[in-house]
Phi, psi and omega in degrees: 000134175251150171229135180240137182226141168231154179237143169208185182216162170203165181238136181208156173255154174200166167217140181267116181295136177069010179285133185276065179172197186300329185292348177287339175280154175298129179204166184241168178217152170257090187286149170246131184240129173240129179241126181246133175243152175233157171201152179273327185231150179265161179281186184293340175269001177085025181236150172288305173210138177300126176309321181303313184291319181295318177299320180295320177294322179287319177301323176299322178285318181302322184291344176278345181238342187289130186057034174237166168274115183301328181295343178273347179288130180317319184290340183250017179297321180240343175271125177298131179279056175285164179301323177298316181290328179291313178302319175294323177303311178295314181301313180302313183287318178292327180298322178291333181268338186250319189298136171209195185293342187251325187224146181211156174284128184252330181196148176232131174247130173241123177261118173279319175222180179306321190255001185234113182231144167238147179236153168225136177203162178233150176285145178263140180274000000 
């Protein structure tokens, strides 16, 4: 099994609806995003997935959140933009763009701060 990972970052504001504390107020984070892909076989070039392709797909999605208030994004109108939900948001969209018989998104990590990370993954059949 091979695993490929890329890292990037973006900045966004959010507020957690009904949160019993400071995070209910609008505030921002410099998020760090890690995307992991797995594959059992390499392509004819000896790659699981070209880093360039994976980075481009991730960048398309990051541009929808970078320097925005996440609560104003249609996908987070009713869903709280918690780190867990943001990780799933990326996972679901990347899964639709990347997954095939050979390579798949295996995990997405979102870091709100250096010591606070949320991950989303699904078991592969």
